[in-house]
C-alpha positions in Angstrom: 303.8 -42.1 -48.6 301.3 -43.2 -50.3 301.4 -39.7 -52.5 305.2 -40.8 -53.4 304.7 -43.9 -54.3 301.2 -43.1 -56.5 303.6 -40.5 -58.3 306.3 -43.6 -58.3 303.8 -45.6 -59.6 302.6 -43.1 -62.5 306.4 -42.8 -64.0 307.6 -46.0 -63.8 304.1 -47.2 -65.7 304.3 -45.0 -68.6 303.5 -46.4 -72.2 306.5 -46.2 -74.7 304.4 -43.8 -76.6 305.6 -41.1 -73.7 308.8 -40.5 -74.9 306.7 -38.2 -77.3 305.9 -35.8 -74.8 310.2 -35.3 -74.5 310.1 -34.9 -78.5 307.1 -32.9 -78.6 309.1 -30.3 -75.8 312.7 -30.0 -77.5 311.5 -29.4 -80.9 309.6 -26.7 -79.5 312.6 -25.7 -78.1 314.4 -25.6 -80.8 311.6 -24.0 -82.7 311.7 -21.1 -80.5 316.1 -21.1 -80.9 315.6 -20.6 -84.6 312.4 -17.9 -83.9 315.0 -16.0 -81.8 313.2 -16.2 -78.3 316.4 -17.8 -76.9 315.1 -17.6 -73.2 311.3 -19.1 -73.6 313.9 -22.4 -75.5 315.6 -22.5 -72.8 313.0 -22.9 -70.8 311.5 -25.5 -72.5 314.7 -27.1 -72.7 314.8 -27.5 -68.7 311.2 -29.2 -69.1 312.5 -31.5 -72.2 315.7 -32.8 -70.2 313.2 -33.5 -67.0 310.9 -35.1 -69.1 313.7 -36.6 -71.5 315.1 -38.1 -67.1 312.1 -39.8 -66.4 311.4 -41.5 -69.8 315.1 -42.8 -69.1 314.9 -43.9 -65.5 311.6 -45.7 -67.2 313.6 -47.2 -69.7 316.9 -48.3 -67.3 314.1 -50.0 -65.3 311.8 -52.1 -67.3 315.5 -53.4 -69.0 317.0 -54.7 -65.7 313.9 -55.9 -64.2 311.3 -56.5 -66.3 312.8 -58.1 -69.3 309.1 -59.6 -70.6 307.7 -56.4 -71.0 310.4 -54.2 -72.1 311.6 -57.0 -75.4 306.9 -56.5 -75.8 307.2 -52.6 -75.8 309.9 -53.1 -78.0 308.3 -54.6 -80.6 305.8 -51.4 -80.6 306.2 -48.3 -83.0 305.6 -46.2 -80.4 308.8 -47.2 -78.5 311.4 -46.0 -81.5 310.2 -42.5 -79.7 313.0 -43.0 -77.1 315.6 -42.7 -79.9 313.7 -39.4 -81.4 313.1 -38.3 -78.3 317.2 -38.6 -77.7 318.3 -37.0 -80.6 316.1 -34.4 -81.1 317.9 -33.3 -77.9 320.5 -33.9 -79.1 320.1 -31.5 -81.8 319.1 -28.7 -79.8 321.9 -29.3 -76.7 324.0 -29.0 -79.7 322.6 -25.6 -80.9 322.8 -24.5 -77.4 326.7 -25.1 -77.5 327.1 -28.4 -75.5 328.8 -30.4 -78.1 330.0 -33.2 -75.7 326.8 -33.8 -74.5 325.1 -33.6 -78.0 327.7 -36.4 -78.9 326.7 -39.0 -76.2 322.9 -38.3 -76.3 323.8 -38.6 -80.5 326.3 -41.8 -79.7 322.9 -43.4 -77.0 320.1 -42.9 -80.1 322.6 -44.7 -82.2 323.2 -47.3 -80.0 319.2 -48.0 -79.5 318.6 -46.9 -83.2 319.3 -50.2 -84.5 317.9 -52.7 -81.2 314.6 -51.0 -81.8 314.0 -50.5 -85.1 314.7 -54.3 -86.3 312.8 -55.0 -83.0 309.5 -53.2 -84.6 309.9 -53.8 -88.5 310.0 -57.5 -87.7 305.6 -56.6 -86.3 304.9 -55.0 -88.5 301.4 -55.1 -90.2 298.8 -54.1 -92.3 296.4 -50.8 -91.4 298.5 -49.4 -88.9 298.2 -46.6 -86.6 300.4 -43.0 -87.7 303.3 -44.4 -84.8 304.2 -46.3 -88.1 306.0 -43.6 -89.3 308.3 -43.8 -85.9 310.9 -45.3 -88.3 311.3 -42.8 -90.0 311.3 -40.2 -87.5 314.0 -42.0 -84.8 316.4 -42.2 -88.1 315.7 -38.6 -89.4 315.9 -37.1 -86.3 319.7 -38.8 -86.1 320.4 -37.2 -89.2 319.4 -34.0 -87.6 321.4 -34.5 -84.6 324.7 -36.2 -86.8 324.4 -33.0 -89.6 323.9 -30.7 -86.2 327.5 -31.6 -84.7 329.3 -32.3 -88.0 328.7 -28.5 -89.1 329.6 -27.6 -85.3 332.7 -29.3 -85.0 334.1 -29.6 -89.0 333.5 -33.2 -88.8 333.1 -34.5 -92.4 332.7 -38.2 -91.9 329.1 -37.0 -89.1 327.7 -34.9 -92.3 328.1 -37.9 -94.8 327.0 -40.7 -92.0 324.3 -38.2 -91.6 323.7 -38.1 -95.5 323.1 -41.7 -95.3 320.3 -41.7 -92.5 318.7 -39.0 -94.5 318.1 -41.0 -97.7 317.7 -44.7 -95.0 314.6 -41.8 -93.8 313.1 -40.8 -96.9 313.0 -44.9 -97.6 311.6 -45.7 -94.4 308.8 -43.5 -95.1 308.2 -44.8 -98.2 307.7 -48.2 -96.7 305.4 -47.2 -94.1 303.2 -45.5 -96.3 301.0 -48.4 -97.5 300.6 -50.1 -94.3 299.7 -46.6 -92.6 295.3 -46.4 -92.2 294.0 -43.6 -94.0 291.2 -43.4 -91.7 293.5 -42.2 -89.3 293.2 -39.5 -90.3 289.4 -38.7 -89.4 290.1 -41.2 -86.4 293.2 -40.8 -84.6 293.9 -39.7 -81.4 297.1 -37.8 -82.5 299.0 -40.1 -83.3 297.9 -39.8 -87.0 299.7 -36.8 -87.4 302.8 -38.2 -87.5 302.5 -38.7 -90.7 303.5 -34.9 -91.9 305.4 -34.9 -88.9 307.6 -37.5 -90.4 307.7 -35.5 -93.3 309.4 -32.3 -91.2 312.3 -33.6 -89.9 312.6 -35.0 -92.8 312.9 -31.7 -94.8 314.5 -30.0 -91.6 317.8 -32.7 -92.0 317.6 -32.1 -95.4 318.4 -27.9 -94.4 320.4 -29.4 -91.5 322.5 -31.1 -94.6 322.9 -27.9 -96.7 323.6 -26.0 -93.7 326.4 -28.2 -92.4 328.5 -27.7 -96.3 331.1 -24.8 -95.2 334.6 -23.8 -97.2 336.8 -25.9 -94.5 334.2 -29.1 -95.3 333.7 -28.8 -98.9 330.8 -31.8 -98.4 328.7 -32.0 -101.4 329.2 -30.2 -105.3 327.3 -28.6 -106.6 325.1 -31.3 -108.5 324.9 -33.0 -104.7 323.7 -29.6 -103.5 321.1 -29.4 -106.0 319.8 -32.3 -105.1 319.5 -31.8 -101.7 318.1 -28.3 -102.2 315.5 -29.8 -104.3 314.4 -33.0 -101.9 314.6 -30.9 -99.1 311.8 -27.8 -100.9 309.7 -31.0 -101.8 309.9 -32.5 -98.5 308.9 -29.6 -96.8 305.7 -28.5 -100.0 304.9 -31.9 -98.9 304.6 -31.3 -94.9 302.6 -28.1 -95.3 300.3 -30.3 -98.0 299.9 -32.5 -95.1 299.5 -29.9 -92.1 296.5 -28.6 -93.8 294.4 -31.5 -94.6 295.6 -32.6 -90.6 294.0 -28.8 -90.1 290.7 -29.7 -91.9 290.2 -33.1 -91.0 291.1 -31.6 -86.9 288.0 -29.5 -88.3 285.8 -31.9 -89.6 285.8 -34.6 -86.7 287.5 -32.3 -83.6 289.0 -34.5 -81.1 289.7 -32.3 -78.1 289.6 -35.2 -75.4 293.4 -35.4 -73.8 295.1 -38.6 -74.4 298.8 -39.6 -74.1 298.9 -39.7 -78.0 298.3 -35.9 -78.5 301.8 -35.4 -77.8 303.1 -36.7 -81.2 300.2 -34.1 -82.3 302.5 -31.4 -80.9 305.7 -32.8 -81.8 304.8 -32.5 -85.3 303.2 -29.2 -85.7 306.2 -28.0 -83.7 308.3 -29.6 -86.1 306.7 -28.2 -89.1 307.8 -24.6 -87.4 311.1 -25.1 -86.9 311.4 -27.6 -90.5 310.0 -24.0 -92.5 312.6 -21.8 -90.1 315.1 -24.0 -91.0 314.9 -24.0 -94.6 314.1 -21.0 -95.2 317.8 -20.3 -93.8 319.2 -23.1 -95.5 317.9 -21.7 -99.1 318.1 -18.3 -97.8 314.3 -18.1 -98.3 313.2 -14.6 -96.6 310.1 -14.9 -97.0 309.5 -18.4 -95.5 310.9 -17.4 -91.7 307.5 -15.4 -91.2 305.2 -18.6 -91.7 308.0 -20.6 -90.1 307.7 -18.4 -86.5 304.2 -18.2 -86.6 303.9 -22.1 -87.6 306.6 -22.5 -84.1 303.7 -20.5 -81.9 301.3 -22.9 -83.1 303.3 -25.3 -81.7 303.8 -23.1 -78.4 299.9 -22.8 -78.2 299.6 -26.7 -79.2 301.4 -28.1 -76.1 300.7 -25.6 -73.9 297.2 -27.0 -74.6 298.2 -30.8 -74.4 300.7 -29.5 -70.9 297.4 -28.4 -69.5 296.0 -31.9 -69.8 298.5 -34.0 -68.9 298.4 -31.9 -65.5 294.9 -32.5 -65.4 295.0 -36.4 -66.3 297.8 -36.5 -64.2 296.0 -35.0 -60.8 293.0 -37.5 -62.1 295.2 -40.8 -61.8 297.0 -40.4 -58.7 293.6 -39.2 -56.7 292.3 -42.4 -58.2 294.6 -44.2 -56.6 295.0 -42.7 -53.5 291.1 -43.7 -53.3 291.8 -47.1 -54.5 293.7 -47.4 -51.7 292.3 -46.0 -48.9 290.2 -47.7 -46.5 286.3 -47.5 -46.7 285.6 -45.3 -44.0 281.5 -45.5 -43.8 281.7 -49.1 -43.6 284.3 -49.3 -40.8 282.3 -46.9 -38.8 279.1 -48.5 -38.8 281.3 -52.0 -38.1 
């Protein structure tokens, strides 16, 4: 029973940043799907679903029984991982062809988004860590899911909503950038990668908007399409440049120790691969598919490393909890 109690405690005590693990796993699944590795992609999808259910249970328990703690954590930008994780998982579900479930996840993420976003924006400060960019990530995750569903269901209003969210996400990125502490590039524990991840999911949103257009919908005229194309290309170029800078920073200041925020690194690296493949398909730039696939597999490798670190950390935490609750056998024997 103590083992079950330890697992329950470990689950319910997860901080808001734990949602980054769901985001990372779902993004890797999307990247593998775009790379044509469907079987492995579905394995990651199952893992993402299990992780999301854990996240949802933690969120619900705190909302129902720990209102004060929930309200306090809602001010943390990391709380927006709940929105992003739900929307990214919805996108992978839509790509699987299960549109009703994808629509339900979109509705849930859309309900959470204004509540959490307003709470976070009211408590923004200066010199913030990389989680400040989650305002952009959460918004663009909604845009990606809405655009993907619009293309699958031939629903114009969803595509137009996604376009509004796309521009809103870019505005939020511009507002967050001056508040980001650039020293985190060399010191950050992993969430500093979201500075690039926000650009990559924005590029993915642009690609999904372009792909959603077809003869039945006719969403954008020539000028609109050209603007979307140019902005999407610029976002991808900026993302790849940011990716290179962050890799060089990791090499200059290695931070090999595992921490929960490393899942933000996995998310951002995996999202760059997925965005590159999506832009390659949407803009018919075939030569981009090769680097896109390479980046996807790099994301898979980093996911495995983070997963091993998470398992070892969880085992150490459970062992520590059992030891803390065990009686002192030596002192009992002496008495």
